[in-house]
C-alpha positions in Angstrom: -0.1 0.3 -0.3 1.1 2.8 -0.7 2.2 6.1 2.3 0.6 8.2 0.0 -2.7 7.3 -0.8 -6.4 7.6 0.4 -7.3 4.2 1.5 -3.9 4.4 3.9 -5.1 7.7 5.2 -8.6 5.7 5.2 -7.1 2.9 7.4 -5.2 5.3 9.7 -8.4 7.6 10.7 -10.7 3.6 11.2 -7.9 3.0 13.3 -7.5 6.1 14.8 -11.4 5.7 15.5 -10.9 2.7 16.8 -9.9 4.1 20.2 -12.5 6.1 20.7 -15.5 4.6 22.3 -18.4 5.0 20.2 -16.3 6.5 17.5 -17.7 6.0 13.6 -15.6 6.5 10.0 -17.8 6.9 6.5 -15.2 7.2 4.3 -16.7 8.0 0.5 -14.1 8.9 -2.5 -12.4 12.3 -1.9 -14.0 12.8 1.4 -14.3 11.4 4.6 -16.1 12.1 8.1 -14.7 10.7 11.0 -17.2 10.7 14.1 -15.6 10.1 18.2 -17.8 11.2 20.2 -17.6 14.7 20.8 -15.0 14.9 18.3 -15.9 15.4 14.7 -13.7 15.4 11.3 -14.7 16.0 8.4 -11.0 15.6 5.9 -11.4 15.9 1.7 -9.0 15.2 -0.5 -8.7 16.9 -3.6 -6.2 16.0 -6.1 -5.4 19.8 -8.0 -4.8 21.0 -4.4 -2.5 18.4 -4.1 -0.8 18.5 -7.6 -0.1 21.9 -6.6 1.2 21.8 -2.7 3.9 19.1 -5.2 5.0 21.2 -8.2 4.8 24.3 -5.1 7.3 22.5 -2.9 9.7 21.7 -5.7 9.8 24.4 -7.5 11.7 25.9 -4.3 10.3 29.2 -4.7 10.5 30.4 -1.4 13.4 29.0 1.6 10.3 27.9 3.5 9.6 24.5 0.7 10.5 21.2 1.8 13.7 20.6 0.3 12.7 16.6 0.4 10.1 16.8 -2.7 12.5 18.3 -4.8 15.3 15.2 -3.0 12.7 12.6 -3.9 11.7 13.9 -7.4 15.3 14.4 -8.3 15.8 10.5 -7.5 13.4 9.1 -8.5 13.5 7.9 -13.0 15.8 10.0 -13.6 15.4 13.2 -12.5 14.3 16.7 -13.5 14.6 17.0 -16.7 15.4 20.3 -18.6 12.1 21.1 -19.7 11.1 19.9 -16.1 13.1 23.0 -15.2 12.3 25.1 -17.4 8.3 25.0 -16.5 9.9 25.0 -12.9 11.5 27.8 -13.1 8.6 29.4 -14.4 6.7 29.1 -11.2 8.6 30.1 -9.2 9.1 33.1 -10.9 5.4 33.0 -10.8 4.6 32.7 -7.3 7.7 34.9 -6.4 5.7 37.7 -7.6 2.3 36.5 -6.0 3.6 35.6 -2.7 2.5 33.3 0.0 -1.4 34.4 -0.4 -1.9 35.2 -4.0 -1.5 39.1 -3.5 1.3 41.1 -4.8 4.4 41.2 -2.7 
């Protein structure tokens, strides 16, 4: 099982819910609803947001980007090619201009 898969998250949440008396977990394709006594968690997964997050981190546009993302893709399947690097540089340029909130910095 892939550590990044929605099934893994579902399994983790199901395991956590067993620790609470009366805990229940209902899952749909991209959403989980966990009820554990007075605690209710609703978790939604967006493939688009996930993809943006990964590209954002790999581009290393900010000193706060997590370097392990870039290291992973550098080591994965031959690393990043010139076209990948160019697109990531374009992304980094846009993000530096817009900052974290999306507006001008």
